[in-house]
N, C-alpha and C positions, 0 to 999 in steps of 0.2 A: 211265323205261325200262319196256317192256311184257314181261312174262314169261308163257310158255304151258307148261302141264304136258304131258309126253310120256312115253312108255314107254322112250325111249332117252336116254342122256346127251347133253348139248349139247356140240358140238365147238368152238364159238367164241361170242364175245359180239358181238351186233349191237344195232341199235336195238331189236329184239324178241328177248328171251332166253327160252330154255326152262329151266325149273327142274327139277332132278332130283326124282324122287318123294320126298316127305317133307321136302324143303328149303324154307326160307322166305327171302325177300329180305332179311329183317332181319339174319340172321346169315351169309348167304352160305355156308351149310353149315358154320357154326362156325369159319370162317377169319377171321383179323385182316386186314382190308383197308386198314389205315393205311399211307400211303406211307412208304417208308424214305428218310431224309436221310443222306447220306454225303459225305465229302470225300476227296480224294486229292491228292498233290503232283504238280505238272507234271513229266512225264517218267517217271512211274511208272504201272503198270497197276493197275486196280481190278477185282476179281473179285466178281461178284454173280450168284447163281442159276445158277452154272456158266458164266457168260459173263465175258469180259474187256472192261473199258472203259478208255479212255485220254483221254476228253474229257468235260468236264462237260456236264450236261444232264438231261432227264427221260426216264425209261425205264419201260416196262410189259411184263411177261411174264405168260403164262397158266400156271397151275399146276393140277393135278388132285388132288382129294381121294381118299381111299382108296376111296370109292365110285365114283371115276372121273368125278366132276363137275369141270369146269374152273372156275377162279376167277382174277381178275386181281390182280397185285401191282405196285406202282409204286416207282420209285427216283428221288429228286432228288439228283443227283451234282454236287458243287461242286469245281472244280479250284483248288487252292492253289498260290501262286507261291513259288518260292525267293527269298531276298533276298541276292544276291551283293553283296559290298562290297570296296572297296580303301581301305586306310589308308596315307597317306603321312606319314612322320615323319622328322625330322632331329635328331640329337643331336651333341654335341661329343665329340671324342676324350677318352677317359677316363670318359665317362658310360655308363650302361646304360639299356636300354628294355625294359619288360615288356609282353607282348602275349599275352592269353589264357593266362596262366600261364607263358609262356615268356619268358626274359630274353636280350636280344641286346646285344652290345657292338661289333659290326662291321657294316658295310654289308651288307644282305641283302635278298632278295625271297622271302617265305615265303607259301605257300598252305595253308589249312586248310579241311576240309569240316566244317561245324558245323550243328547243328539250330537253325532259327530258332524264333520264338514260335509259328508255325503248325505246327511239327513237320516242316518240310521241310528237306532237306539244302541248305545254302547254301555257296558258295565265298567264303571271306574271304581277302583278300590283304594282306599287309604289305609296303610298300616303304620300307625304312629306309636312310637315308644317315647316315654318320658323317663329320663335317668337323672341321677344326681350328678352335678358338675364336679369333675375331679379337682382336688385341692393339692397343690404342691407346697411342701414346707421347705424353705430355704434358710440355712443357718449361716451366719456371718460371724467370724471371729475378728475382733478389732481391739486395738490398744490406743491409749491416749495418755497424755500427761496431765498432771494436776493443773487446774485452771485453764484447761483447753477443752471446752465442752464439745460433745459430739452430737450432731444433728442426724437423726435417723427417721426417715419417713414422717417428717413434720414435728417430731418430738426431740427435745434436747436433753442430753444426759451428761453428767459430770462426775459420776461415781461408778465404781465397778458393779456389775450386775448382769442379769439376763433380762432382756426386753423383747416383747413380742408385739407385732402389729396386729390390727384387726384384719379380717378377711378382705383381701383386695380383689375385686371382681375383674376377671379377664375379659377382654373385648371379644365378642363373637364366640367362637369355639375355643378361644384360649382359656386354659384352666385358671381357676382362682388360686391365689397365692397367699401364704402366711409367712412372713419373714421374722426370724428370731436372731437377735443380736446378743452375742456373748462379749461383753465389754470389760476390759481390764484397764484401770487407770493407775498409772505409776506416779510415785511422788517426785517432786522437785525438791532441791535442797538449797538452803542459804547457810553455808558453812561459816563457823566462827573464823574471825580474822587470824591468819598465820603471821606471827611476829618474828622477823629475822633481823639479825644485826650483822652487818659486814663492815670491813675496814675500807676507808676511802681508797679507791683504786681497785678494789675487788669488784667482780661481777657476780650477781646472783641469778641463776637460771631457774625460772619458775614456770612450770608447764610449757616448756619450750621457748620461752621468751626471756631475754637477758635484761636485767635491771642493774643499774649502778648509782642511781640517784634516789635519795631518800624521798619517801612518799607512801601514800596508800593507793594500792592498785587493785582493781577488780577484773575478773574474767568470767565470761559465760562458758561453762563447760557442759558437756553432755554426759549423762549417766549411761550405763550399759544399755538402757532401754531408749536412749535418744532424747531424754528429757533435759531441758536446760536447767542448770544449777549455777548459782553465783558463789564464787570463792573470792576471798579478799586477802591481800598481802599487805602487811604493814612493815615496810622496809626502813630500817634505821641504819644510817651510814655514820660510822664512828671515825673521827679524825685520827690520822696517823702521823704522829710527830716522832721522828727518829732522832734521838739525842744520845749523848754520853757514849759515843762509839769508841771502842778500843779494839784494835786488831793485834793478833799475835800469831807468829809462825814459829813453832819450836824447831830446834835443830833435829833433823831426821837423817836416817841412813839412806844413801843413794841406792836405788834399785830394790828397796824393800817395801813396796806397796803403794802408798798414796801420800800426797802432800796434804796436810790438814791445816786449815786456816781457822783459828778460833775468833769468834766475834762476841764482844760484850756490847750491849746497847739497850736502849728503851725504844718502844715503838715496835713496828712490825716490818719484817723483811722476808723476801721469798727467794731471791737469787743473787748471785754475785757474778758480775761480768769482769773477767780477768784478761789483762793484756800483759804478757810476760816480756821481760827485757830481751834484747837481741841475743845475748849470750845464753839465756835460758831457752830461747827458741832453738838455738843451735844445739843445745844439750839434749833437746827432745821434748820440751814442754809445748803444749798447744793452747792458743788463745781460745776462749769460749765462755759461754754462760753456764754456770753450775748451780744446782739447787743448794739452798741453805737448809740443813737438817739438824735440829737440836743445836742451833747456833754454830755449826761446823760446816765449812766448805771443804769437800773432799775432792782432790784432783788426782786421778790415777796417773802414774808415770812409770817409766823405766829408763832413767837417765843417769848420766855420770855425775860424780860429785862436783860441787862448785859453790860459788857465792853468787846469788842472783837477786833480782828484784821483780816485783809484779805490781802493776797498777790495778786497783780494786775499785769497782763501782758497785755499791750496794743498792739493790733494786727491790721495789715492792710492785710486783706485776708490771714490770717494764718502766716503772716510774723511778727515776734516780732519787735516792735519798741521802747518799753519802759517798764521797770519793776519798781514796787515800793511796799512798804508795808504800809498800812494805818490802824490806829486804828479807832474804831467808838464805839459809845455808843447808846444803846436803852434805853430810859427812861421808868419808870413805866407808864403803861397806865393810862389815867385819870379816867378809870372806877374803880380804887382802891379807889377813893374818891367819896363821896356822899353828896350832899347838903341836909341837914335835913329840914330846913325851911329857913327863911330869917335871921337866926341868928346862924346857926350851920353847920359845915362840919365835916364829919366823915371819918376816914380811915377804910375801911371795913376789916373784919377779914378773916382768911384763907379760910373759906368755901364760901365766897362771893367775893373774890378779885382775883380769878384765881390761888390760891394755894400759895400765898406769906405769909411768917411769918416774921413780922416786930417787932423789939425790941426798936428802937429809932426813934423819930419824931422831925422834926423842920418845922414849918409852915412859908410860904412866901406869901406876897401879892404884886402883880405887880413886882415880881422879887426881892423884898426887904424882908429881914428876919424880922419876927415878934418876937421881943425879948421876951423870957419867954414862948412862945407858943410851948411847947415840948411834948404835950400829943397826944393821938390817935384821938383827936377831937379838933375842934376850935370853941369856943363859943364867938361870938361877932356879932354885927350888920353887916350884909354882904352888900357890895356895888354891886348893880346890874350892870353887864357888866364888873366887875373887874375880873382879873385872880388870882386865888389862887392855890398854889401848896405846896408840902411838900417834904423835904429831908428825905428819909426813909432808915433805916438800917435793912438789913435782918439778920437772925440768922447766916448765913454764913459769915457775915461781909461785904457783898456788900452794898455800900452806893450810892444811886442814887436819883435824883430828879424825881418827878412825872411830867407828862405832865400837863399843867395848866387846872384847872376847871374854866369855866366862869359862874359866878353867874347869874341865871335867876330869874325873878319875879315869885314867887309862888302865885297862886290863893288860894281861900278858900279850894278847893278840887283838889288834883292831884293824879294820879295813874300811875305808870310805873313799868316795861313795861307792855303793854297790849297784846302783842303776846308772849306767853311763852310756855315752855315745861311743861309736867305734873309734878306737885308738886314744880315747880320753885317758888321762893319767889317773891312776888309782894309788892312794896313800896306804901303805901297809906299815903298821907300827908294832914292834915286838920288844919284849923285855929282855931278850937275849938273842944271840945269833940263831938263825932258823933257815929252813928250806921251804920254798913255795913252789907248788906244782899246780898247773892249770889243766883241767880235764874237760873234755866235751861231755855232753849229756849221756853218751853211750859208754863213757869210761875211758876214752882214748886220751892219753897224756899228750898235751899240745906244747907245753913249755915248762921250764924249771928255772927258778931264780934262787940265788943265795942272798939271804938277808942278814944284815948286821944289826946289832942292838940299836934301837931308835926307829927313825922313820925312813922308809924307802918308797920311791915312786916307780910304778911299773905301768906300761901301756896296756890298755884293755884290748882284747882280741879285735881283729878288724872285720869280723863278720857278725851280723846280728844273731842273737840267740841266747840261750841260758848256758852258763858255764859254772863249774865247781872249782873253787880255789882251796887247796889243802895246805895248811901251814903247820910245820912240825918244828917245835923248839928243840934246842940242844938237850934240854932236860927230858925230851920225849913227849912233852905235852902236845896234843894234836887238836886242830880245829878246822872244820870244813865250812866254807862260806859260799853262798850262792851269789853269782854275779849275773846281772841282766844287761845285755848290750843292745841298745836300740838302733 
C-alpha cells in the first residue's frame, strides 16, 4: 500500500492512502487492526460496530480515531446451526420413561428447547408410546404314574388335570408368559399272586425268568404307559416219585410203521433214552431220546425182522427215574405171503419177499398150527376173512412167525400192484384161462400174454408212464385196468 502525507484527514482507504500527520503505517495510529472472529446461531441477530448481521461472512468497517483519522476493522462471522432432534420410544404399561430429567408413564409427544453444544437453541421432541406387553401362552402335555408327583413352576400335582401358572413377567422387552400343564396320571397295579404248581425237575418260565425252586417271587413290571407294577408268583414244586414201572413191547410186523413201547407207572415221565442191542443197530434201529406221549414211546423204523433188545432209561426232564432192558420181536411182514386164489397161499422167494431166504415152513390158521402143512405153499380152500400165517426159518437159523394174511374174496380178474416201478413184477389172477394185452396211452399194443387159471406174474413196462392192461377171459368177460409206472 502507498501512503502520502497531507494536511487533511484521509476520508477512505484506497490503493494509495494518506496518513494523518504524525501517524505511521506500523501502528495505524495506535489502533488494533486484528480481525474479529465471532459466531452466532442461525435465526439470531449479531450486532457489531453498531450494525446488525444475520448471515455468516467477512465484514470490514472504517472507524476514526480521536484525531479524525480513519482506520479499517474486520469481522469474520460464523453462523452456527441448531440441532433439532426427535426421539421415538415405546414402553409397556406399568413402566416409566425418563427424558431430560422428566418422567413419563403415559403415551405423549413432548417438545423442549435446549441449548446444544454450540450454544444454540435446539428443539428436542419426544414421541412416547405406551403399549400393553405381549403375553405368550405355552401348553405342556405331560404324563406321570400314580404316587409320582409332578412339580410344575413351584406347585406339586399328583392327579390328572389342567393346571395354569400366574402371569410370569418377562425380563426387559421379553414377553410375559402363562404356562398351562395338561397332566395325565396313569395307575400302577399290585396284581394278585399267581399260583403255579410244577413237578420237581420242571422249569417254569415267568415273565422271561426261569424258576424251578418252590417259593414266592415278585417282579416289577411296567405297564404300557411305563408305570411300575408289582406281580407275584407263588410257585409250588410237587415231588416226583416214579414207581410201579412196567414196560411191554408187543410183537410187531417188520417194516410196518413204528415200534411202540408201552409204559405203566406212577409219577411223571417225559422222555425215554433208548440204546438198542448191536443186532438191532445192524438191522436199522437208531439210538436216541424219544418223547413219551400218553405213556407210549414210538420209534419209527424200517428194518428187517428179528429178535432184539433195548436198554431203556426213563427220564423226567433229563433226570433219570428208572432203567430197564426189554427184549422185543419183529415178525416177518405179511408181504412175504401171497394169496394165489381162493385155494392157495405162497411164501414168496428171495427176489420178491424183501431178501429173506427160508428153509423150513409151518402154516397156521387163526393162530392154530395146520398139521402136516410144512411146504412153501398152502393148498386148500381158503376161508374169506380168516387169518393165515406161517412159522418160517431162515438160513441163519432165525425162526419167526409172519404177520397174519387176511384172506379176501378174489374176483374173476385181479391185478396188483397197479402203481409200480419199471420192470417190477405185477400179479395177475384170473378164474379161467385168459389173454392179457398191454397198450400205450395212444392205443398202441405193446405186448400180449397168455394167462392160465390162477396167478401169473408179468414184468411192468420199462418206461415211465400210464399204460392200459386188457384182460379177456375164455368166457369173453373183459376188464381194462390202468397201470402207472414210476
